[in-house]
C-alpha positions in Angstrom: 25.1 22.9 12.5 24.1 25.2 10.0 21.0 23.7 7.3 21.4 23.5 3.8 19.8 22.0 1.2 19.5 22.6 -3.0 17.3 24.3 -5.2 17.9 24.5 -8.4 21.4 23.3 -8.1 22.5 25.6 -5.8 23.2 25.5 -2.3 20.8 27.8 0.1 21.1 28.2 4.1 18.4 27.5 6.0 19.6 27.2 9.5 18.2 30.6 10.8 14.5 30.0 9.7 14.5 26.0 11.0 15.3 27.7 13.9 12.2 29.6 13.7 9.6 27.1 12.3 10.9 24.5 15.1 10.4 27.0 17.7 6.5 27.5 16.1 6.3 23.6 16.2 3.8 21.8 18.3 5.8 18.4 17.6 9.7 18.8 16.6 12.1 19.2 14.0 14.9 16.8 13.4 18.1 18.0 10.9 21.3 16.2 9.7 23.4 15.8 12.7 20.9 15.3 15.2 20.9 12.7 17.1 17.5 11.1 15.9 18.3 11.8 12.2 19.8 8.7 10.6 16.9 6.7 12.7 14.0 9.4 11.6 14.5 9.9 7.9 15.2 5.7 7.7 12.2 4.5 5.1 11.5 0.8 5.2 12.3 0.0 1.6 16.7 -0.3 1.9 17.0 0.6 -1.8 15.5 4.1 -1.4 18.0 6.0 0.9 17.2 9.5 1.6 18.8 12.9 2.9 16.1 15.2 3.6 17.0 19.1 4.7 15.0 18.2 7.6 12.3 16.4 8.5 8.9 17.6 10.7 7.6 15.3 13.2 4.3 17.0 13.4 1.7 16.7 15.9 -1.0 18.7 14.9 -2.6 20.1 11.7 -1.4 23.1 12.4 2.0 22.0 12.5 2.1 20.4 8.9 0.4 24.0 7.8 3.2 25.7 9.0 5.9 23.0 7.6 3.8 23.4 3.9 4.1 27.2 4.5 7.6 26.5 5.1 8.6 24.7 2.1 6.6 27.2 -0.6 9.0 29.8 1.1 12.0 28.2 1.4 11.6 26.9 -2.8 11.9 23.1 -0.7 10.9 19.9 -2.1 8.6 18.4 0.1 8.0 14.2 1.4 5.0 13.6 3.2 5.9 9.9 5.4 3.3 8.4 6.9 3.7 4.8 7.5 6.9 5.3 5.2 6.3 1.6 3.8 5.8 3.1 0.0 7.9 0.4 -2.2 9.0 3.9 -4.1 10.5 5.6 -1.5 8.5 8.8 -2.2 8.0 9.2 2.0 11.9 10.5 1.7 13.7 13.0 -0.2 17.4 14.3 -0.7 18.0 18.1 0.4 13.8 19.0 1.4 11.8 18.9 4.0 9.8 15.9 4.9 6.2 16.0 6.9 6.1 13.1 9.5 2.8 12.1 10.2 4.2 9.8 13.2 3.1 11.0 16.0 -0.7 11.5 14.2 -1.7 8.0 15.0 -4.1 8.4 17.0 -8.0 6.6 16.5 -11.2 7.2 17.8 -13.8 4.4 17.3 -17.6 5.3 17.4 -19.6 2.4 17.3 -22.4 3.5 17.3 -21.7 4.6 13.7 -19.8 2.0 12.9 -17.1 4.8 12.0 -13.8 5.0 12.6 -11.5 8.2 12.8 -7.7 8.6 12.3 -4.3 10.0 12.3 -2.1 10.3 8.9 0.1 9.1 10.7 -1.3 5.9 11.9 -1.1 2.2 10.7 -3.1 -0.4 10.5 -2.0 -2.3 13.8 -3.0 1.6 15.4 -6.6 1.0 13.4 -7.4 -2.6 14.1 -6.6 -2.5 17.6 -8.8 -0.1 17.9 -11.7 -1.0 16.0 -11.4 -4.5 16.9 -12.2 -3.7 20.8 -15.4 -3.7 19.2 -15.6 -6.2 17.4 -15.0 -4.1 14.0 -12.9 -3.6 10.8 -12.4 -1.8 7.8 -10.8 -3.3 5.0 -7.2 -2.9 5.1 -3.8 -4.0 3.4 -1.8 -7.6 4.7 0.7 -6.1 6.4 0.1 -4.3 9.8 2.6 -1.9 9.7 1.9 0.0 6.1 0.2 3.6 7.0 -3.5 3.8 6.8 -3.0 6.9 4.1 -0.8 5.5 1.8 -2.4 2.8 1.2 -6.0 4.8 1.6 -5.1 7.1 -1.0 -3.8 4.3 -3.9 -6.5 2.0 -3.5 -6.1 -0.7 -0.6 -6.2 -4.4 -0.9 -7.1 -7.0 1.8 -8.6 -9.6 3.7 -12.1 -8.0 3.6 -12.1 -6.8 -0.3 -14.3 -8.9 -1.1 -17.0 -8.5 0.8 -16.4 -4.6 1.8 -14.4 -3.5 -0.5 -11.0 -1.6 -1.4 -9.8 0.5 1.9 -10.3 3.6 -0.6 -14.2 3.2 -0.9 -14.8 2.7 3.0 -13.3 6.5 3.1 -15.9 8.4 4.2 -14.2 11.6 4.9 -11.2 13.7 5.5 -8.9 16.6 6.7 -6.1 17.6 4.0 -4.0 20.3 4.0 -3.3 22.3 0.6 -0.3 23.6 -0.8 -1.7 27.1 0.3 -1.7 26.4 4.4 -5.3 25.8 4.5 -7.6 23.0 5.5 -9.8 21.9 3.8 -12.5 19.6 5.6 -14.0 17.1 3.2 -16.9 14.6 3.2 -19.5 13.9 0.5 -21.5 17.5 1.5 -18.5 19.2 2.2 -15.9 19.0 -1.4 -17.6 16.1 -2.5 -15.1 15.8 -5.5 -12.2 16.1 -3.5 -13.4 13.4 -1.6 -13.9 11.8 -5.2 -10.4 12.1 -5.9 -8.6 11.0 -2.5 -10.8 7.7 -2.9 -7.4 5.9 -5.1 -6.3 8.9 -6.9 -3.1 9.3 -4.7 -1.3 11.7 -2.3 -0.5 13.9 -4.7 -2.9 17.1 -3.1 -1.9 18.2 -0.2 -1.7 16.5 3.2 -3.9 14.2 4.8 -3.7 14.5 8.4 -6.6 12.8 9.6 -9.1 10.0 7.6 -12.3 8.2 8.8 -13.7 5.0 7.7 -16.7 3.4 7.6 -16.7 -0.2 9.9 -18.0 -3.9 9.0 -18.9 -6.1 11.7 -15.7 -8.4 11.3 -14.4 -11.1 14.1 -13.0 -11.1 16.5 -12.2 -14.2 15.1 -12.1 -15.5 11.6 -11.3 -18.5 9.6 -8.0 -18.7 7.5 -7.4 -21.0 5.6 -2.9 -21.5 5.2 -2.5 -24.2 3.1 0.8 -25.1 1.5 1.9 -27.0 -1.5 4.9 -27.8 -3.0 5.8 -26.3 -6.6 5.9 -29.9 -8.2 2.0 -29.5 -7.8 2.2 -25.8 -9.5 0.2 -26.3 -12.7 -2.4 -28.9 -10.9 -3.0 -26.4 -7.9 -3.5 -23.3 -10.0 -5.9 -24.8 -12.2 -8.2 -25.5 -9.1 -7.3 -22.7 -7.7 -9.0 -21.2 -10.7 -11.8 -23.4 -11.1 -12.6 -22.3 -7.1 -13.0 -19.0 -7.5 -14.7 -19.2 -10.3 -17.9 -19.2 -8.5 -16.6 -18.0 -4.7 -18.7 -15.9 -2.3 -17.8 -12.4 -2.0 -17.1 -13.7 2.5 -13.9 -15.2 0.8 -10.7 -13.1 -0.2 -7.2 -14.7 -0.8 -4.0 -14.8 -2.3 -1.3 -17.2 -3.8 2.2 -16.9 -3.0 4.6 -18.5 -5.0 7.9 -18.3 -3.2 9.9 -20.7 -1.5 8.9 -22.7 1.5 10.2 -20.4 4.5 13.0 -22.2 7.1 10.2 -21.7 10.2 9.6 -24.5 12.7 6.0 -24.7 11.1 6.9 -26.3 8.3 9.0 -29.7 7.1 12.1 -28.6 7.9 13.2 -31.2 4.8 11.4 -28.9 2.8 13.0 -25.5 4.2 13.9 -23.1 0.9 11.8 -25.4 -1.8 9.5 -23.7 -4.4 6.1 -23.5 -2.9 2.3 -22.5 -3.8 1.4 -21.1 -0.7 -2.7 -19.9 -0.7 -3.9 -17.8 2.0 -7.7 -17.1 2.8 -9.7 -15.3 4.9 -13.5 -16.1 5.2 -15.4 -13.0 6.8 -18.0 -14.9 8.1 -19.0 -17.5 10.9 -15.8 -20.0 11.7 -18.3 -23.1 10.5 -19.4 -21.5 7.5 -16.0 -20.1 6.8 -14.1 -22.9 7.3 -16.8 -25.0 4.7 -16.2 -22.3 2.0 -12.5 -22.3 2.3 -11.8 -26.5 2.5 -11.8 -27.1 -0.8 -8.1 -25.1 -1.1 -6.9 -27.5 1.6 -7.7 -30.2 -0.7 -6.1 -29.5 -4.3 -3.0 -31.2 -3.8 -1.1 -33.0 -0.5 0.0 -29.9 1.0 3.7 -29.7 2.7 1.7 -28.1 5.6 -1.8 -27.1 6.6 -1.5 -23.9 9.0 -5.8 -23.6 8.5 -8.1 -22.5 11.1 -10.0 -19.7 13.5 -7.6 -17.2 14.4 -8.1 -13.8 15.7 -8.7 -10.8 12.8 -5.8 -9.1 14.2 -3.3 -11.7 13.6 -4.0 -12.4 10.4 -3.8 -8.6 9.5 0.0 -9.4 11.0 0.2 -12.7 9.0 3.3 -11.7 6.8 4.4 -8.5 8.3 7.3 -10.8 9.2 8.4 -11.2 5.9 8.5 -7.4 5.0 11.2 -5.7 7.7 12.3 -2.4 7.9 15.9 -2.4 6.0 15.5 -5.0 3.7 15.6 -4.2 0.1 12.3 -4.0 -2.4 11.2 -3.5 -5.8 7.3 -4.3 -6.8 5.5 -4.0 -9.6 2.2 -5.4 -11.0 -0.3 -6.3 -13.5 -4.2 -6.8 -13.8 -5.6 -10.1 -15.6 -8.4 -10.8 -17.5 -8.4 -14.4 -16.2 -6.0 -17.0 -14.9 -5.4 -18.7 -18.9 -3.4 -21.8 -19.1 -0.6 -19.7 -20.6 -0.6 -17.0 -17.7 -0.5 -20.3 -15.6 2.5 -21.6 -17.3 4.4 -18.4 -17.7 4.2 -18.0 -13.4 5.4 -21.3 -13.2 8.3 -20.6 -15.4 9.1 -16.5 -13.7 9.1 -18.9 -10.1 11.5 -21.6 -11.4 14.3 -18.8 -12.0 14.1 -15.9 -9.0 17.6 -14.8 -8.8 15.9 -14.7 -4.7 14.1 -17.6 -2.3 12.5 -14.9 -0.8 11.1 -12.8 -4.5 7.1 -13.7 -5.3 4.6 -14.3 -8.0 1.3 -13.4 -5.9 -2.3 -13.9 -7.4 -4.9 -11.5 -5.3 -8.3 -12.6 -6.3 -10.2 -9.2 -6.7 -14.0 -9.1 -8.2 -16.8 -9.4 -5.3 -17.5 -5.8 -3.9 -14.6 -4.5 -5.3 -16.0 -4.8 -8.9 -19.4 -3.7 -7.8 -17.8 -0.2 -7.9 -18.2 2.1 -11.9 -15.2 2.9 -13.2 -16.0 7.1 -12.4 -17.3 6.4 -8.9 -13.8 7.0 -7.3 -10.8 7.8 -8.7 -9.6 4.4 -8.7 -10.5 3.4 -12.1 -11.6 0.1 -13.7 -12.0 -2.6 -11.6 -13.8 -6.0 -13.9 -10.3 -7.2 -14.0 -10.7 -10.4 -11.5 -6.9 -11.1 -11.1 -3.9 -8.8 -9.8 -0.5 -10.5 -10.2 2.0 -8.3 -7.6 5.5 -9.2 -8.6 7.5 -8.8 -5.4 11.2 -8.9 -5.7 12.9 -8.9 -2.2 16.8 -9.3 -1.6 19.0 -8.2 1.6 21.9 -7.8 -0.3 23.0 -4.2 -2.3 25.2 -6.5 -4.4 22.4 -8.4 -5.7 20.6 -5.1 -7.1 20.6 -5.8 -11.0 20.0 -8.8 -11.0 16.5 -8.2 -9.6 15.6 -5.1 -10.7 16.4 -6.5 -14.2 14.6 -9.8 -13.1 11.8 -7.8 -12.1 11.5 -5.9 -15.2 12.0 -8.8 -17.6 8.9 -10.1 -15.6 6.5 -7.6 -15.8 7.5 -7.9 -19.8 6.5 -11.3 -20.0 3.3 -10.3 -18.7 2.6 -7.4 -20.4 0.9 -9.3 -23.1 -1.6 -11.5 -21.4 -2.8 -8.4 -19.2 -5.1 -5.3 -18.6 -2.1 -3.3 -19.1 -3.0 -1.5 -15.4 -0.6 -1.5 -12.7 -1.8 -1.2 -8.9 -0.3 2.3 -7.5 0.4 0.5 -4.6 3.2 -1.8 -6.4 4.3 1.2 -8.1 8.4 -0.1 -8.7 9.6 3.3 -8.4 7.6 5.5 -10.6 9.9 5.0 -14.0 6.7 5.8 -16.3 4.6 8.1 -13.8 2.6 9.5 -15.9 1.5 6.8 -18.4 1.4 4.6 -15.4 -1.4 6.8 -14.0 -3.2 7.1 -17.2 -3.4 3.2 -17.2 -4.4 2.9 -13.6 -6.9 5.6 -13.3 -8.2 6.0 -17.1 -8.4 8.8 -19.2 -11.8 10.1 -18.0 -10.5 10.1 -14.6 -7.1 11.1 -15.3 -8.2 14.3 -17.0 -11.0 14.6 -13.3 -7.9 14.2 -11.3 -5.7 17.1 -13.0 -8.6 19.5 -12.8 -8.4 18.8 -9.1 -4.4 19.4 -8.7 -4.9 22.4 -10.4 -6.9 23.6 -7.7 -5.4 21.9 -4.9 -2.0 22.3 -5.8 -1.1 24.5 -9.1 2.1 24.9 -8.7 3.0 21.1 -8.3 4.2 21.0 -4.4 3.5 17.3 -3.6 4.6 16.3 -6.7 7.0 13.2 -5.3 3.9 11.4 -5.1 2.4 10.0 -8.1 2.5 12.8 -9.2 -0.6 14.1 -11.1 1.2 16.9 -13.3 -1.2 19.9 -13.2 0.6 21.4 -16.9 0.7 17.2 -18.6 -1.3 17.4 -21.2 
């Protein structure tokens, strides 16, 4: 089959060149019409279908270099796929080339130095499985199917954040293929400026084929609180949560999920589908002390269900996996909050009541701790002073409900904007509708200027512009 792509509005034949690229790979090439094409191009978010001209399933950094050079030589749009979980669909592209790192999912652990080296296609399930064999972990997200690369490069907020920081704070080295095909080995001695940019600056400077993390003693079990209250007690519970977090030790990281009671056997059948307030916390300390630290969460009111107890850390990392299956429809936004004022609490309750989908949640992430003790200019991630993050997660199943869910989410963001710091979290980016403004607000003006200089050095022609783009020519 003749492969076509579109460049500047004109169809261009690349079939012969793709044959040569395929022959040069250790991995393999998937083209439109191939048996595996539809599966290979499918992304986690069904709202972001993409139809690339070809997908390069890379097996090595050399494969990545070949794919980058091919995209440059043929003036193709280029997307990079690690776990494929970015809600904005940046892991795919229509008519261009996808560099798929999923086969590069190796993880090597050095327990002596407490370091782990992961391939750019590894997921946190891969990383956690390897590190927990040694009673070690690095801060990740809260869904194990998430790719390590994408989450790290834009921050990384998970169950260990208050004790050990963001995922990007624990990135100590990386290998990156730049737009000119050169390979950069990056650490504090070799190109510390680029390491600074990879710590929260997004996947905009090249293809990161390997990441090395600092590890910390964790588990194998942690004490986790999972407590579900009926939403008719929301004001009481949220005010109690606000008071509880005010003096909380760093060992505890928690999330409040304002959604609906799942239709699952762990929850009373008579409450299935009813609005609920679910509090989930991880105590990264010994089990007895952990139980003591999270006990107040279990006593805010009379719970519908209390599933708290010791749990293997790898299972806690997978707790929300089933809630976010491949092929559902997602649109997520976020705002940092200077506190949980009574007005914020009132609006959370109001917007929970008018959700168009029972699968949608408003989530309150408690930050602070180790996250907040990093200066705004120490990493590209930017300001960390906000004590809470509001995540607005619109989740639904039917295409006919798209307009209602998109509209609800955008109206919800507008309602909370005056109560926020104005800064969004770049792993919950919507569809990157206002990219430059969002990026400036996230990184801060000083960090944004420094990131733009990195972009001009590594990608002056803006090859990697699909990934939360720092435009080298943008003023």
